[in-house]
C-alpha positions as CSV (number, residue, x, y, z in Angstrom):
1,M,22.3,-5.0,68.1
2,S,24.6,-1.8,69.4
3,P,22.0,1.6,69.7
4,R,22.2,3.9,66.7
5,S,24.1,6.7,66.6
6,L,24.0,9.8,64.7
7,P,27.5,12.2,63.7
8,H,29.4,15.0,65.5
9,V,27.5,17.5,63.6
10,L,29.4,20.8,63.0
11,L,27.9,23.7,61.7
12,S,30.5,26.1,59.7
13,A,29.9,29.7,58.1
14,A,30.9,33.2,57.8
15,V,28.4,36.2,57.9
16,S,28.7,40.1,57.5
17,L,28.2,42.1,60.7
18,D,24.4,42.5,59.5
19,G,24.3,38.6,59.3
20,Y,24.5,37.8,56.0
21,L,26.4,34.7,54.2
22,D,26.8,36.8,50.6
23,D,24.9,39.9,48.7
24,T,22.9,39.6,45.5
25,G,25.8,40.7,43.0
26,P,27.2,38.1,40.2
27,D,30.5,37.2,42.3
28,R,30.5,35.2,45.9
29,L,31.3,37.6,48.7
30,L,34.6,36.7,50.1
31,L,34.0,37.0,53.7
32,S,37.1,35.5,54.7
33,G,40.7,35.5,53.9
34,P,43.6,33.5,53.4
35,A,44.4,32.7,57.2
36,D,40.6,31.7,57.5
37,F,40.5,29.3,54.4
38,E,43.5,27.7,56.0
39,R,41.5,27.3,58.8
40,V,38.7,26.0,57.2
41,D,40.8,23.4,55.7
42,E,42.1,21.6,58.7
43,V,38.4,21.6,59.7
44,R,37.8,19.7,56.9
45,A,40.6,17.7,57.1
46,A,39.4,16.6,59.9
47,S,36.4,15.3,59.0
48,D,34.8,11.8,57.7
49,A,32.4,14.0,55.6
50,I,31.1,18.0,54.4
51,L,27.6,18.5,53.3
52,I,26.2,21.2,51.0
53,G,22.8,21.8,50.4
54,A,21.6,21.8,46.8
55,G,21.3,25.7,46.8
56,T,24.9,25.9,47.8
57,I,25.8,24.2,44.8
58,R,23.6,25.8,42.5
59,A,24.5,29.2,44.0
60,D,28.3,29.2,44.5
61,N,29.5,26.1,42.7
62,P,32.2,25.1,45.3
63,R,34.8,22.2,44.7
64,L,34.8,21.7,48.7
65,L,38.3,20.4,48.7
66,V,41.4,19.7,51.4
67,N,43.6,21.5,49.4
68,S,46.7,21.3,51.4
69,A,48.6,18.0,50.1
70,E,50.2,17.4,53.7
71,R,46.7,17.1,55.4
72,R,45.7,15.3,52.4
73,A,48.9,13.0,53.0
74,A,48.6,12.6,57.1
75,R,44.8,11.3,56.2
76,V,46.0,8.8,53.7
77,A,49.0,7.3,56.3
78,A,46.1,7.4,59.1
79,G,44.0,5.0,56.6
80,R,41.6,7.1,55.5
81,P,40.6,8.7,52.3
82,A,42.4,11.9,50.7
83,Y,39.5,13.6,50.3
84,P,36.3,13.6,53.0
85,L,32.8,12.4,51.9
86,K,31.1,15.0,50.0
87,V,27.4,15.0,50.6
88,T,24.4,16.5,49.2
89,V,20.5,16.6,50.0
90,S,18.0,17.7,47.4
91,G,14.4,16.2,47.3
92,S,13.7,17.3,43.4
93,G,17.4,15.9,42.4
94,D,17.4,18.7,39.8
95,L,21.1,19.2,40.5
96,D,24.1,20.6,37.3
97,P,25.8,17.1,36.2
98,A,28.4,19.4,35.8
99,A,29.1,21.4,38.8
100,H,32.5,21.1,40.8
101,F,30.8,19.3,43.2
102,W,31.0,15.9,41.4
103,H,34.0,16.1,39.5
104,T,36.7,17.2,42.3
105,G,37.9,15.4,45.6
106,G,36.9,11.6,46.4
107,D,33.3,9.7,46.8
108,K,30.3,11.5,46.9
109,V,26.6,11.2,48.1
110,L,23.2,12.4,47.1
111,Y,20.3,11.9,49.7
112,T,16.9,12.9,47.7
113,T,13.6,11.4,47.3
114,D,12.6,8.2,45.0
115,R,11.6,10.6,42.4
116,G,14.7,12.8,42.8
117,A,16.6,9.6,42.3
118,E,15.5,8.8,39.1
119,R,15.9,12.2,37.9
120,A,19.5,12.3,38.9
121,R,20.6,9.2,37.4
122,R,18.8,10.0,34.2
123,A,21.3,13.4,34.4
124,G,24.3,11.3,34.9
125,L,25.3,12.8,38.2
126,A,28.8,11.4,39.2
127,A,27.6,10.1,42.7
128,D,26.1,7.5,44.4
129,V,22.1,8.4,44.9
130,V,20.7,7.3,47.9
131,P,16.3,7.7,47.6
132,L,15.2,8.1,50.7
133,G,10.7,7.4,49.8
134,T,8.5,9.6,48.6
135,D,8.1,12.4,50.9
136,A,10.6,15.4,51.6
137,V,14.3,14.1,52.8
138,D,14.4,13.7,56.8
139,W,17.5,14.9,58.1
140,R,17.5,12.4,60.8
141,T,17.2,9.5,58.2
142,V,20.4,11.4,56.6
143,L,22.6,11.3,59.3
144,T,21.9,7.9,60.4
145,H,22.6,6.5,57.1
146,L,25.8,8.2,57.4
147,H,26.9,7.1,60.4
148,D,25.7,3.2,59.8
149,E,26.4,3.1,56.3
150,R,29.5,5.3,55.4
151,G,30.7,5.5,58.6
152,V,30.9,9.0,59.1
153,R,31.8,9.7,62.7
154,R,32.5,13.8,62.3
155,L,30.3,15.7,59.5
156,M,31.2,19.3,58.6
157,V,27.9,21.5,57.2
158,E,29.0,24.5,55.1
159,G,25.7,25.2,54.1
160,G,23.5,27.3,53.1
161,G,21.1,28.8,55.5
162,T,18.4,26.8,55.2
163,V,20.5,23.5,55.7
164,H,21.8,25.2,58.9
165,T,18.4,26.3,60.3
166,Q,17.0,23.1,59.6
167,L,19.6,21.1,61.2
168,L,19.2,23.5,64.6
169,N,15.8,23.4,64.7
170,Q,15.2,19.6,64.5
171,G,17.9,19.6,67.6
172,L,20.5,17.6,65.1
173,A,23.8,20.1,65.6
174,D,26.6,19.8,67.8
175,E,28.7,22.7,67.3
176,L,28.7,26.0,65.3
177,H,31.9,27.8,63.7
178,L,30.8,31.3,63.1
179,V,33.1,33.9,61.3
180,L,32.3,37.4,61.7
181,A,33.5,39.4,58.9
182,P,34.0,43.3,59.6
183,L,31.6,44.4,56.7
184,F,27.7,45.2,56.3
185,V,25.6,44.0,53.4
186,G,22.8,45.7,54.2
187,D,20.4,44.1,51.2
188,P,17.0,42.7,52.4
189,T,16.8,40.2,49.5
190,A,20.5,39.1,50.7
191,P,20.7,35.4,52.0
192,R,21.2,35.1,55.8
193,L,22.7,32.7,58.0
194,F,19.2,31.5,60.0
195,G,15.4,31.7,59.4
196,P,12.7,32.0,61.5
197,G,12.1,28.9,63.4
198,A,10.4,27.4,67.1
199,G,13.4,24.8,67.5
200,Y,16.4,27.1,68.0
201,P,18.2,25.7,71.4
202,P,17.3,27.6,74.3
203,G,18.9,30.2,75.8
204,R,22.1,31.0,75.5
205,L,25.1,29.0,73.8
206,R,28.1,27.8,75.7
207,L,31.0,29.9,74.2
208,L,34.1,27.2,73.5
209,E,36.3,29.4,71.6
210,T,37.0,33.3,70.4
211,R,40.2,34.2,67.9
212,R,40.9,37.1,65.9
213,I,42.2,35.7,62.5
214,D,43.7,38.8,60.6
215,D,40.3,40.8,60.3
216,V,37.8,38.2,61.5
217,V,36.8,36.8,64.3
218,L,36.2,33.0,64.8
219,M,33.7,31.9,67.5
220,R,32.9,28.4,68.6
221,Y,29.6,27.6,70.4
222,D,28.7,24.3,72.3
223,V,25.0,24.1,70.4
224,R,23.8,21.1,72.4
225,H,25.0,22.1,75.9
226,G,23.7,25.7,77.0
227,S,26.1,28.5,78.7
228,P,25.7,28.6,82.7
229,E,24.6,31.5,82.6
230,T,21.2,30.7,80.3
231,P,18.5,31.6,82.7
232,P,16.8,29.0,84.9
233,R,13.3,30.5,84.1
234,D,14.3,30.3,79.9
235,R,15.5,26.6,80.5
236,A,11.9,26.1,82.2
237,R,10.2,27.8,79.5
238,Y,11.6,25.4,76.4
239,G,11.6,22.5,78.5
240,A,13.2,20.5,76.3
241,T,16.9,21.3,74.7
242,P,18.4,19.8,71.7
243,A,20.6,17.5,73.8
244,D,17.4,15.9,75.6
245,H,15.9,15.1,72.6
246,H,19.6,13.2,71.6
247,W,19.8,11.2,75.2
248,L,15.8,10.5,75.0
249,R,16.4,8.6,71.8
250,L,19.9,6.3,72.7
251,A,17.3,5.7,75.8
252,C,14.6,4.0,73.9
253,D,17.5,2.5,71.4
254,L,18.4,0.7,74.9
255,A,15.5,-0.8,75.2
256,A,15.5,-3.1,72.1
257,L,18.4,-4.2,73.8
258,C,16.3,-5.8,76.7
259,P,15.8,-9.4,77.2
260,P,12.1,-10.3,76.3
261,S,9.8,-10.8,78.9
262,R,6.1,-11.4,79.0
263,T,6.2,-9.7,83.1
264,A,8.0,-6.8,82.6
265,F,8.6,-3.5,80.2
266,S,11.9,-3.1,78.2
267,V,12.9,0.2,79.1
268,G,16.7,2.0,78.6
269,A,18.0,4.4,80.2
270,V,21.3,7.1,80.0
271,V,22.6,9.3,82.9
272,V,24.1,12.8,81.9
273,A,26.4,15.3,83.9
274,E,25.1,18.7,83.3
275,D,28.3,19.1,81.2
276,G,27.2,17.0,78.7
277,T,29.1,14.0,79.6
278,E,27.3,10.5,79.6
279,L,28.0,9.3,83.1
280,A,26.0,5.9,82.4
281,R,23.6,3.5,80.5
282,G,21.4,0.6,81.4
283,Y,18.3,-1.2,80.4
284,S,16.1,-4.0,81.6
285,R,17.1,-7.2,82.9
286,E,20.8,-6.3,81.7
287,G,23.5,-8.7,83.0
288,G,21.4,-11.5,83.1
289,D,19.0,-9.9,86.3
290,P,15.5,-10.6,85.4
291,V,14.3,-7.8,87.8
292,V,16.7,-5.2,87.5
293,H,15.4,-2.3,85.8
294,A,17.0,0.1,83.3
295,E,17.3,3.3,85.6
296,E,18.6,1.1,88.9
297,A,21.1,-0.3,85.8
298,A,22.4,2.6,85.1
299,L,22.7,4.4,88.2
300,A,24.5,1.3,90.4
301,K,27.4,1.7,87.8
302,L,28.0,5.4,89.9
303,D,29.8,5.6,92.8
304,P,26.4,7.0,95.1
305,A,29.2,10.4,96.1
306,D,29.9,11.3,92.6
307,P,29.5,15.1,92.7
308,R,28.4,15.0,89.2
309,L,24.4,13.4,90.0
310,P,23.4,16.7,91.4
311,G,23.3,18.1,88.3
312,A,23.0,15.2,86.2
313,T,19.6,14.5,84.5
314,V,18.0,10.5,83.8
315,Y,16.7,9.8,80.5
316,S,14.4,6.8,80.7
317,S,12.2,5.5,77.5
318,L,9.8,4.7,80.5
319,E,8.0,6.7,83.3
320,P,10.4,5.6,86.8
321,C,8.0,3.1,88.5
322,A,6.9,4.3,91.9
323,R,5.7,0.8,93.1
324,R,7.5,-2.2,92.6
325,A,7.3,-6.3,93.5
326,S,10.6,-7.2,93.0
327,R,12.8,-4.9,94.8
328,P,12.5,-2.3,97.9
329,R,12.9,0.8,96.1
330,P,11.4,2.0,92.9
331,C,13.2,3.7,90.4
332,A,12.2,7.2,91.0
333,R,13.2,7.0,94.5
334,L,16.3,6.0,93.4
335,I,16.9,8.9,91.2
336,L,15.6,11.2,94.3
337,D,18.3,9.4,96.7
338,A,20.9,9.7,94.5
339,G,20.5,13.6,94.0
340,V,19.8,14.0,90.5
341,R,16.7,16.1,90.0
342,R,15.8,16.5,86.5
343,V,14.4,13.8,84.6
344,V,13.4,13.4,80.7
345,T,10.8,10.3,79.9
346,A,8.6,9.6,76.9
347,W,6.0,7.6,77.9
348,R,3.3,7.1,81.0
349,E,4.1,4.3,82.5
350,P,0.3,2.2,81.6
351,D,-1.4,0.2,84.0
352,T,-0.7,-3.0,82.5
353,F,1.6,-4.4,85.7
354,V,0.9,-1.3,88.4
355,P,-2.6,0.2,88.6
356,G,-2.3,3.8,89.0
357,A,1.3,4.2,88.9
358,D,2.9,8.0,89.0
359,G,6.2,7.9,89.1
360,N,6.6,11.3,87.2
361,G,4.0,12.4,90.1
362,L,6.4,11.2,93.1
363,L,9.5,13.0,91.5
364,T,7.7,16.1,90.9
365,A,6.5,16.3,94.8
366,E,10.0,16.2,95.9
367,G,11.2,19.1,93.8
368,A,12.5,17.2,90.2
369,T,11.7,18.2,87.2
370,V,10.3,16.3,84.8
371,V,10.4,16.9,81.0
372,V,8.1,14.5,78.9
373,L,8.4,13.9,75.3
374,P,5.6,12.4,73.6
375,E,7.2,12.2,70.3
376,Y,9.6,9.5,71.5
377,E,7.0,7.5,72.6
378,R,6.0,5.3,69.4
379,R,9.7,4.8,69.4
380,A,9.5,3.5,73.4
381,K,6.6,1.7,73.2
382,A,8.3,-0.4,70.4
383,P,10.1,-3.2,72.2
384,N,6.8,-3.2,74.2
385,A,4.3,-4.2,71.7
386,H,3.6,-7.8,73.0
387,L,2.8,-6.0,75.9
388,L,0.0,-3.6,74.9
389,A,-2.0,-5.9,72.2
């Protein structure tokens, strides 16, 4: 079994100078011109799937195609379908079966609730209808299904504002392509790109590119890894970043790879450089070593002199150990000796094997920053359920 992953999620939008996606007139407001539409076509052609919300289908009735015959031919020559998979999400399943979305391009998929799936099938929507339960549709479940069942590795999201806001606030976006158009809308009832939310990435995003395209400006941002200019106080204020959630989920998934044991916890760990590069990963009892710990296994794969270690973060599904009988140095000490000064974990070590364990305390006492994300505790505990009964 391999750890589950998510697609690379690219948010794409064009806005007016005052931040609006559209006005309130009967026709769609064209914020870009032919040259930028050509750029968007190129990005679509490089994607495995394109997603829009149900509201965008209702408001704009888009076709969402790769218009260039040459780009479609290049996709086919590379063994891919001529058009990316088209994806939408609707809890209600209340969508017009005559909309262009269903009748142009290649395959389509609708993610919805159980009740929404019944409604969509009765309407005869020309799509693969995927019900995801009785409650509201969960974005992480959607992305996991796209990755695992549809082979989507690169997902382009073209709106609307609610979809963009939710993906950013839930830490699921990787990249933002924002086009700024030289006009004002000025209507407070018009749709805006981003709404209120408490989960936006902290501090300043990292700017990857600016490009003038006729009279608009494209700005590309890395959403997961903030700008080096982000003040340290902002990082401390927010504690965890969207990237932290991504890597800690992976660490929890790695714990499921551990050979079972009744005398030790199953733990996963990932070491990630400051620029977001994965440096190493490991899990308990990896490689047939019955006493190796996850953090130890990961750090052993790195050159101790690697200059990236002082700026790196160790993600561990369980608090790094402060004491152990099997090796002379516990994992908290291995992390400190490697020069790492930031750790993100999901779960404090219980007294099952080592009473009063406090790896986090050892780390913080020597100047390291420890971030605990308890929302992943259940996930980290899952492969250890037999030890906690």
